[in-house]
mmCIF file of the N, C-alpha and C atoms, coordinates in Angstrom:
data_MODEL
# 
_entry.id   MODEL 
# 
loop_
_atom_site.group_PDB 
_atom_site.id 
_atom_site.type_symbol 
_atom_site.label_atom_id 
_atom_site.label_alt_id 
_atom_site.label_comp_id 
_atom_site.label_asym_id 
_atom_site.label_entity_id 
_atom_site.label_seq_id 
_atom_site.pdbx_PDB_ins_code 
_atom_site.Cartn_x 
_atom_site.Cartn_y 
_atom_site.Cartn_z 
_atom_site.occupancy 
_atom_site.B_iso_or_equiv 
_atom_site.pdbx_formal_charge 
_atom_site.auth_seq_id 
_atom_site.auth_comp_id 
_atom_site.auth_asym_id 
_atom_site.auth_atom_id 
_atom_site.pdbx_PDB_model_num 
ATOM 1   N N  . MET A 1 1  ? -4.643  -13.392 22.017 1.00 0.00 ? 1  MET A N  1 
ATOM 2   C CA . MET A 1 1  ? -5.252  -12.718 20.912 1.00 0.00 ? 1  MET A CA 1 
ATOM 3   C C  . MET A 1 1  ? -6.735  -13.721 20.120 1.00 0.00 ? 1  MET A C  1 
ATOM 4   N N  . HIS A 1 2  ? -7.811  -13.735 20.207 1.00 0.00 ? 2  HIS A N  1 
ATOM 5   C CA . HIS A 1 2  ? -8.547  -14.396 19.995 1.00 0.00 ? 2  HIS A CA 1 
ATOM 6   C C  . HIS A 1 2  ? -9.193  -13.648 18.346 1.00 0.00 ? 2  HIS A C  1 
ATOM 7   N N  . ALA A 1 3  ? -8.948  -14.151 17.414 1.00 0.00 ? 3  ALA A N  1 
ATOM 8   C CA . ALA A 1 3  ? -9.334  -13.517 15.907 1.00 0.00 ? 3  ALA A CA 1 
ATOM 9   C C  . ALA A 1 3  ? -10.478 -13.763 15.909 1.00 0.00 ? 3  ALA A C  1 
ATOM 10  N N  . ASN A 1 4  ? -11.292 -14.532 16.209 1.00 0.00 ? 4  ASN A N  1 
ATOM 11  C CA . ASN A 1 4  ? -13.126 -13.571 16.114 1.00 0.00 ? 4  ASN A CA 1 
ATOM 12  C C  . ASN A 1 4  ? -13.398 -13.267 17.295 1.00 0.00 ? 4  ASN A C  1 
ATOM 13  N N  . CYS A 1 5  ? -13.118 -12.757 18.003 1.00 0.00 ? 5  CYS A N  1 
ATOM 14  C CA . CYS A 1 5  ? -13.385 -11.338 18.640 1.00 0.00 ? 5  CYS A CA 1 
ATOM 15  C C  . CYS A 1 5  ? -13.365 -9.626  18.051 1.00 0.00 ? 5  CYS A C  1 
ATOM 16  N N  . CYS A 1 6  ? -12.983 -10.093 17.294 1.00 0.00 ? 6  CYS A N  1 
ATOM 17  C CA . CYS A 1 6  ? -11.816 -8.718  16.791 1.00 0.00 ? 6  CYS A CA 1 
ATOM 18  C C  . CYS A 1 6  ? -13.096 -8.140  15.516 1.00 0.00 ? 6  CYS A C  1 
ATOM 19  N N  . ILE A 1 7  ? -13.739 -7.363  15.698 1.00 0.00 ? 7  ILE A N  1 
ATOM 20  C CA . ILE A 1 7  ? -14.190 -6.850  13.980 1.00 0.00 ? 7  ILE A CA 1 
ATOM 21  C C  . ILE A 1 7  ? -13.376 -5.727  12.874 1.00 0.00 ? 7  ILE A C  1 
ATOM 22  N N  . GLY A 1 8  ? -13.332 -6.947  12.125 1.00 0.00 ? 8  GLY A N  1 
ATOM 23  C CA . GLY A 1 8  ? -12.188 -5.962  10.634 1.00 0.00 ? 8  GLY A CA 1 
ATOM 24  C C  . GLY A 1 8  ? -11.197 -6.573  10.105 1.00 0.00 ? 8  GLY A C  1 
ATOM 25  N N  . LEU A 1 9  ? -10.126 -6.617  9.115  1.00 0.00 ? 9  LEU A N  1 
ATOM 26  C CA . LEU A 1 9  ? -9.324  -7.104  9.383  1.00 0.00 ? 9  LEU A CA 1 
ATOM 27  C C  . LEU A 1 9  ? -8.397  -5.888  9.513  1.00 0.00 ? 9  LEU A C  1 
ATOM 28  N N  . ARG A 1 10 ? -8.262  -4.695  8.834  1.00 0.00 ? 10 ARG A N  1 
ATOM 29  C CA . ARG A 1 10 ? -7.284  -3.797  9.811  1.00 0.00 ? 10 ARG A CA 1 
ATOM 30  C C  . ARG A 1 10 ? -6.689  -4.235  10.686 1.00 0.00 ? 10 ARG A C  1 
ATOM 31  N N  . THR A 1 11 ? -8.052  -3.676  11.452 1.00 0.00 ? 11 THR A N  1 
ATOM 32  C CA . THR A 1 11 ? -8.049  -3.325  13.412 1.00 0.00 ? 11 THR A CA 1 
ATOM 33  C C  . THR A 1 11 ? -7.575  -5.260  13.939 1.00 0.00 ? 11 THR A C  1 
ATOM 34  N N  . LYS A 1 12 ? -7.337  -6.445  13.055 1.00 0.00 ? 12 LYS A N  1 
ATOM 35  C CA . LYS A 1 12 ? -6.702  -7.492  13.562 1.00 0.00 ? 12 LYS A CA 1 
ATOM 36  C C  . LYS A 1 12 ? -5.566  -7.348  12.999 1.00 0.00 ? 12 LYS A C  1 
ATOM 37  N N  . ILE A 1 13 ? -4.856  -6.425  11.946 1.00 0.00 ? 13 ILE A N  1 
ATOM 38  C CA . ILE A 1 13 ? -3.725  -6.753  11.450 1.00 0.00 ? 13 ILE A CA 1 
ATOM 39  C C  . ILE A 1 13 ? -3.032  -5.769  12.521 1.00 0.00 ? 13 ILE A C  1 
ATOM 40  N N  . HIS A 1 14 ? -3.454  -4.737  13.044 1.00 0.00 ? 14 HIS A N  1 
ATOM 41  C CA . HIS A 1 14 ? -2.991  -3.738  13.544 1.00 0.00 ? 14 HIS A CA 1 
ATOM 42  C C  . HIS A 1 14 ? -2.256  -3.891  14.751 1.00 0.00 ? 14 HIS A C  1 
ATOM 43  N N  . ASP A 1 15 ? -3.618  -5.103  15.723 1.00 0.00 ? 15 ASP A N  1 
ATOM 44  C CA . ASP A 1 15 ? -2.985  -5.851  16.530 1.00 0.00 ? 15 ASP A CA 1 
ATOM 45  C C  . ASP A 1 15 ? -2.305  -6.915  16.567 1.00 0.00 ? 15 ASP A C  1 
ATOM 46  N N  . LEU A 1 16 ? -2.362  -7.382  15.794 1.00 0.00 ? 16 LEU A N  1 
ATOM 47  C CA . LEU A 1 16 ? -1.443  -8.441  15.714 1.00 0.00 ? 16 LEU A CA 1 
ATOM 48  C C  . LEU A 1 16 ? -0.132  -8.171  15.444 1.00 0.00 ? 16 LEU A C  1 
ATOM 49  N N  . LYS A 1 17 ? 0.128   -6.743  14.821 1.00 0.00 ? 17 LYS A N  1 
ATOM 50  C CA . LYS A 1 17 ? 1.203   -6.845  14.734 1.00 0.00 ? 17 LYS A CA 1 
ATOM 51  C C  . LYS A 1 17 ? 2.644   -5.721  16.111 1.00 0.00 ? 17 LYS A C  1 
ATOM 52  N N  . ILE A 1 18 ? 0.905   -5.439  16.847 1.00 0.00 ? 18 ILE A N  1 
ATOM 53  C CA . ILE A 1 18 ? 1.779   -5.044  18.353 1.00 0.00 ? 18 ILE A CA 1 
ATOM 54  C C  . ILE A 1 18 ? 2.414   -6.460  18.945 1.00 0.00 ? 18 ILE A C  1 
ATOM 55  N N  . VAL A 1 19 ? 1.353   -7.741  18.559 1.00 0.00 ? 19 VAL A N  1 
ATOM 56  C CA . VAL A 1 19 ? 1.891   -8.846  19.271 1.00 0.00 ? 19 VAL A CA 1 
ATOM 57  C C  . VAL A 1 19 ? 3.019   -8.762  18.858 1.00 0.00 ? 19 VAL A C  1 
ATOM 58  N N  . MET A 1 20 ? 3.499   -9.246  17.577 1.00 0.00 ? 20 MET A N  1 
ATOM 59  C CA . MET A 1 20 ? 4.688   -9.396  16.993 1.00 0.00 ? 20 MET A CA 1 
ATOM 60  C C  . MET A 1 20 ? 6.318   -8.447  17.357 1.00 0.00 ? 20 MET A C  1 
ATOM 61  N N  . GLU A 1 21 ? 6.063   -6.670  17.915 1.00 0.00 ? 21 GLU A N  1 
ATOM 62  C CA . GLU A 1 21 ? 6.401   -6.367  18.451 1.00 0.00 ? 21 GLU A CA 1 
ATOM 63  C C  . GLU A 1 21 ? 7.142   -6.684  20.128 1.00 0.00 ? 21 GLU A C  1 
ATOM 64  N N  . ASP A 1 22 ? 6.123   -7.316  20.476 1.00 0.00 ? 22 ASP A N  1 
ATOM 65  C CA . ASP A 1 22 ? 6.275   -7.624  21.745 1.00 0.00 ? 22 ASP A CA 1 
ATOM 66  C C  . ASP A 1 22 ? 7.237   -9.101  21.949 1.00 0.00 ? 22 ASP A C  1 
ATOM 67  N N  . TRP A 1 23 ? 6.442   -9.962  20.960 1.00 0.00 ? 23 TRP A N  1 
ATOM 68  C CA . TRP A 1 23 ? 7.117   -11.090 20.507 1.00 0.00 ? 23 TRP A CA 1 
ATOM 69  C C  . TRP A 1 23 ? 8.739   -10.842 20.297 1.00 0.00 ? 23 TRP A C  1 
ATOM 70  N N  . ARG A 1 24 ? 8.915   -10.226 19.183 1.00 0.00 ? 24 ARG A N  1 
ATOM 71  C CA . ARG A 1 24 ? 10.210  -9.964  19.015 1.00 0.00 ? 24 ARG A CA 1 
ATOM 72  C C  . ARG A 1 24 ? 11.145  -9.461  20.001 1.00 0.00 ? 24 ARG A C  1 
ATOM 73  N N  . SER A 1 25 ? 10.237  -8.510  20.869 1.00 0.00 ? 25 SER A N  1 
ATOM 74  C CA . SER A 1 25 ? 11.016  -7.190  21.895 1.00 0.00 ? 25 SER A CA 1 
ATOM 75  C C  . SER A 1 25 ? 12.056  -8.730  22.680 1.00 0.00 ? 25 SER A C  1 
ATOM 76  N N  . TYR A 1 26 ? 10.287  -9.669  22.839 1.00 0.00 ? 26 TYR A N  1 
ATOM 77  C CA . TYR A 1 26 ? 11.333  -10.879 23.944 1.00 0.00 ? 26 TYR A CA 1 
ATOM 78  C C  . TYR A 1 26 ? 12.274  -11.408 23.743 1.00 0.00 ? 26 TYR A C  1 
ATOM 79  N N  . LEU A 1 27 ? 11.936  -12.458 22.786 1.00 0.00 ? 27 LEU A N  1 
ATOM 80  C CA . LEU A 1 27 ? 12.912  -12.794 21.875 1.00 0.00 ? 27 LEU A CA 1 
ATOM 81  C C  . LEU A 1 27 ? 14.798  -11.818 21.689 1.00 0.00 ? 27 LEU A C  1 
ATOM 82  N N  . SER A 1 28 ? 14.820  -10.730 21.363 1.00 0.00 ? 28 SER A N  1 
ATOM 83  C CA . SER A 1 28 ? 15.725  -9.950  21.894 1.00 0.00 ? 28 SER A CA 1 
ATOM 84  C C  . SER A 1 28 ? 16.550  -10.452 22.876 1.00 0.00 ? 28 SER A C  1 
ATOM 85  N N  . LEU A 1 29 ? 15.995  -11.248 24.103 1.00 0.00 ? 29 LEU A N  1 
ATOM 86  C CA . LEU A 1 29 ? 16.470  -10.208 25.250 1.00 0.00 ? 29 LEU A CA 1 
ATOM 87  C C  . LEU A 1 29 ? 17.518  -11.048 25.285 1.00 0.00 ? 29 LEU A C  1 
ATOM 88  N N  . PRO A 1 30 ? 18.714  -10.898 26.587 1.00 0.00 ? 30 PRO A N  1 
ATOM 89  C CA . PRO A 1 30 ? 19.507  -11.909 26.046 1.00 0.00 ? 30 PRO A CA 1 
ATOM 90  C C  . PRO A 1 30 ? 18.983  -13.686 27.419 1.00 0.00 ? 30 PRO A C  1 
ATOM 91  N N  . PRO A 1 31 ? 19.536  -14.089 27.018 1.00 0.00 ? 31 PRO A N  1 
ATOM 92  C CA . PRO A 1 31 ? 18.897  -15.547 27.247 1.00 0.00 ? 31 PRO A CA 1 
ATOM 93  C C  . PRO A 1 31 ? 18.519  -15.628 29.090 1.00 0.00 ? 31 PRO A C  1 
ATOM 94  N N  . ASN A 1 32 ? 19.883  -15.115 29.452 1.00 0.00 ? 32 ASN A N  1 
ATOM 95  C CA . ASN A 1 32 ? 19.971  -14.748 31.549 1.00 0.00 ? 32 ASN A CA 1 
ATOM 96  C C  . ASN A 1 32 ? 18.523  -14.055 31.834 1.00 0.00 ? 32 ASN A C  1 
ATOM 97  N N  . LEU A 1 33 ? 18.435  -12.662 30.939 1.00 0.00 ? 33 LEU A N  1 
ATOM 98  C CA . LEU A 1 33 ? 16.904  -12.170 31.491 1.00 0.00 ? 33 LEU A CA 1 
ATOM 99  C C  . LEU A 1 33 ? 15.927  -12.519 30.689 1.00 0.00 ? 33 LEU A C  1 
ATOM 100 N N  . LYS A 1 34 ? 15.911  -13.459 29.899 1.00 0.00 ? 34 LYS A N  1 
ATOM 101 C CA . LYS A 1 34 ? 14.810  -14.569 29.741 1.00 0.00 ? 34 LYS A CA 1 
ATOM 102 C C  . LYS A 1 34 ? 13.640  -14.714 30.909 1.00 0.00 ? 34 LYS A C  1 
ATOM 103 N N  . ARG A 1 35 ? 14.838  -15.421 31.424 1.00 0.00 ? 35 ARG A N  1 
ATOM 104 C CA . ARG A 1 35 ? 15.315  -16.400 32.625 1.00 0.00 ? 35 ARG A CA 1 
ATOM 105 C C  . ARG A 1 35 ? 13.866  -16.200 33.467 1.00 0.00 ? 35 ARG A C  1 
ATOM 106 N N  . LEU A 1 36 ? 14.534  -14.800 34.212 1.00 0.00 ? 36 LEU A N  1 
ATOM 107 C CA . LEU A 1 36 ? 14.364  -13.621 35.224 1.00 0.00 ? 36 LEU A CA 1 
ATOM 108 C C  . LEU A 1 36 ? 13.105  -13.049 35.063 1.00 0.00 ? 36 LEU A C  1 
ATOM 109 N N  . ARG A 1 37 ? 12.631  -12.810 33.816 1.00 0.00 ? 37 ARG A N  1 
ATOM 110 C CA . ARG A 1 37 ? 11.545  -11.734 33.336 1.00 0.00 ? 37 ARG A CA 1 
ATOM 111 C C  . ARG A 1 37 ? 10.490  -12.692 32.742 1.00 0.00 ? 37 ARG A C  1 
ATOM 112 N N  . THR A 1 38 ? 9.380   -11.899 33.412 1.00 0.00 ? 38 THR A N  1 
ATOM 113 C CA . THR A 1 38 ? 8.073   -12.100 32.669 1.00 0.00 ? 38 THR A CA 1 
ATOM 114 C C  . THR A 1 38 ? 7.745   -12.062 31.796 1.00 0.00 ? 38 THR A C  1 
ATOM 115 N N  . LEU A 1 39 ? 7.511   -12.488 31.111 1.00 0.00 ? 39 LEU A N  1 
ATOM 116 C CA . LEU A 1 39 ? 6.661   -11.914 29.425 1.00 0.00 ? 39 LEU A CA 1 
ATOM 117 C C  . LEU A 1 39 ? 5.178   -10.943 29.744 1.00 0.00 ? 39 LEU A C  1 
ATOM 118 N N  . ALA A 1 40 ? 5.549   -9.539  29.636 1.00 0.00 ? 40 ALA A N  1 
ATOM 119 C CA . ALA A 1 40 ? 4.039   -9.139  29.583 1.00 0.00 ? 40 ALA A CA 1 
ATOM 120 C C  . ALA A 1 40 ? 3.492   -8.574  28.561 1.00 0.00 ? 40 ALA A C  1 
ATOM 121 N N  . TRP A 1 41 ? 2.732   -9.703  27.285 1.00 0.00 ? 41 TRP A N  1 
ATOM 122 C CA . TRP A 1 41 ? 1.953   -8.897  26.662 1.00 0.00 ? 41 TRP A CA 1 
ATOM 123 C C  . TRP A 1 41 ? 1.142   -7.447  26.639 1.00 0.00 ? 41 TRP A C  1 
ATOM 124 N N  . ARG A 1 42 ? 1.496   -6.445  25.487 1.00 0.00 ? 42 ARG A N  1 
ATOM 125 C CA . ARG A 1 42 ? 0.337   -5.160  25.757 1.00 0.00 ? 42 ARG A CA 1 
ATOM 126 C C  . ARG A 1 42 ? -1.023  -5.794  25.347 1.00 0.00 ? 42 ARG A C  1 
ATOM 127 N N  . VAL A 1 43 ? -1.623  -4.862  25.392 1.00 0.00 ? 43 VAL A N  1 
ATOM 128 C CA . VAL A 1 43 ? -3.323  -5.385  25.603 1.00 0.00 ? 43 VAL A CA 1 
ATOM 129 C C  . VAL A 1 43 ? -3.294  -4.440  24.266 1.00 0.00 ? 43 VAL A C  1 
ATOM 130 N N  . PRO A 1 44 ? -4.734  -5.213  23.723 1.00 0.00 ? 44 PRO A N  1 
ATOM 131 C CA . PRO A 1 44 ? -4.922  -5.038  22.271 1.00 0.00 ? 44 PRO A CA 1 
ATOM 132 C C  . PRO A 1 44 ? -5.878  -4.181  21.947 1.00 0.00 ? 44 PRO A C  1 
ATOM 133 N N  . ARG A 1 45 ? -5.118  -3.102  21.694 1.00 0.00 ? 45 ARG A N  1 
ATOM 134 C CA . ARG A 1 45 ? -5.801  -1.823  20.611 1.00 0.00 ? 45 ARG A CA 1 
ATOM 135 C C  . ARG A 1 45 ? -7.145  -1.395  20.346 1.00 0.00 ? 45 ARG A C  1 
ATOM 136 N N  . ASN A 1 46 ? -7.137  -1.687  19.036 1.00 0.00 ? 46 ASN A N  1 
ATOM 137 C CA . ASN A 1 46 ? -8.563  -2.001  17.974 1.00 0.00 ? 46 ASN A CA 1 
ATOM 138 C C  . ASN A 1 46 ? -9.136  -2.664  18.681 1.00 0.00 ? 46 ASN A C  1 
ATOM 139 N N  . CYS A 1 47 ? -8.364  -3.416  18.784 1.00 0.00 ? 47 CYS A N  1 
ATOM 140 C CA . CYS A 1 47 ? -9.817  -4.833  18.705 1.00 0.00 ? 47 CYS A CA 1 
ATOM 141 C C  . CYS A 1 47 ? -10.635 -5.049  19.670 1.00 0.00 ? 47 CYS A C  1 
ATOM 142 N N  . SER A 1 48 ? -10.348 -4.728  20.885 1.00 0.00 ? 48 SER A N  1 
ATOM 143 C CA . SER A 1 48 ? -10.994 -3.964  22.178 1.00 0.00 ? 48 SER A CA 1 
ATOM 144 C C  . SER A 1 48 ? -11.773 -3.042  21.830 1.00 0.00 ? 48 SER A C  1 
ATOM 145 N N  . PHE A 1 49 ? -11.593 -2.340  20.623 1.00 0.00 ? 49 PHE A N  1 
ATOM 146 C CA . PHE A 1 49 ? -12.215 -0.996  21.186 1.00 0.00 ? 49 PHE A CA 1 
ATOM 147 C C  . PHE A 1 49 ? -13.694 -1.273  20.123 1.00 0.00 ? 49 PHE A C  1 
ATOM 148 N N  . SER A 1 50 ? -13.378 -2.234  18.900 1.00 0.00 ? 50 SER A N  1 
ATOM 149 C CA . SER A 1 50 ? -14.100 -3.045  17.736 1.00 0.00 ? 50 SER A CA 1 
ATOM 150 C C  . SER A 1 50 ? -15.110 -3.045  18.488 1.00 0.00 ? 50 SER A C  1 
ATOM 151 N N  . LEU A 1 51 ? -15.049 -3.843  19.549 1.00 0.00 ? 51 LEU A N  1 
ATOM 152 C CA . LEU A 1 51 ? -15.761 -4.528  20.047 1.00 0.00 ? 51 LEU A CA 1 
ATOM 153 C C  . LEU A 1 51 ? -17.134 -3.778  21.091 1.00 0.00 ? 51 LEU A C  1 
ATOM 154 N N  . SER A 1 52 ? -16.570 -2.944  21.692 1.00 0.00 ? 52 SER A N  1 
ATOM 155 C CA . SER A 1 52 ? -17.417 -1.869  21.966 1.00 0.00 ? 52 SER A CA 1 
ATOM 156 C C  . SER A 1 52 ? -18.292 -0.607  21.142 1.00 0.00 ? 52 SER A C  1 
ATOM 157 N N  . HIS A 1 53 ? -17.644 -0.739  20.111 1.00 0.00 ? 53 HIS A N  1 
ATOM 158 C CA . HIS A 1 53 ? -18.685 0.124   19.235 1.00 0.00 ? 53 HIS A CA 1 
ATOM 159 C C  . HIS A 1 53 ? -18.090 -0.560  17.870 1.00 0.00 ? 53 HIS A C  1 
ATOM 160 N N  . PRO A 1 54 ? -19.534 -1.500  17.215 1.00 0.00 ? 54 PRO A N  1 
ATOM 161 C CA . PRO A 1 54 ? -19.537 -2.147  16.606 1.00 0.00 ? 54 PRO A CA 1 
ATOM 162 C C  . PRO A 1 54 ? -20.503 -1.074  14.830 1.00 0.00 ? 54 PRO A C  1 
# 
């Protein structure tokens, strides 16, 4: 996620929380699943919207 591509502090914080949830979800996996599973990041919601609607 690029902070300079996102308009507004609330928008950035919201989408960074999504990233943190994904990271925590990955960290909570057992080691054998971490090796087998490809990490999938969710798409930023508010930042992608803020770019198309200034």
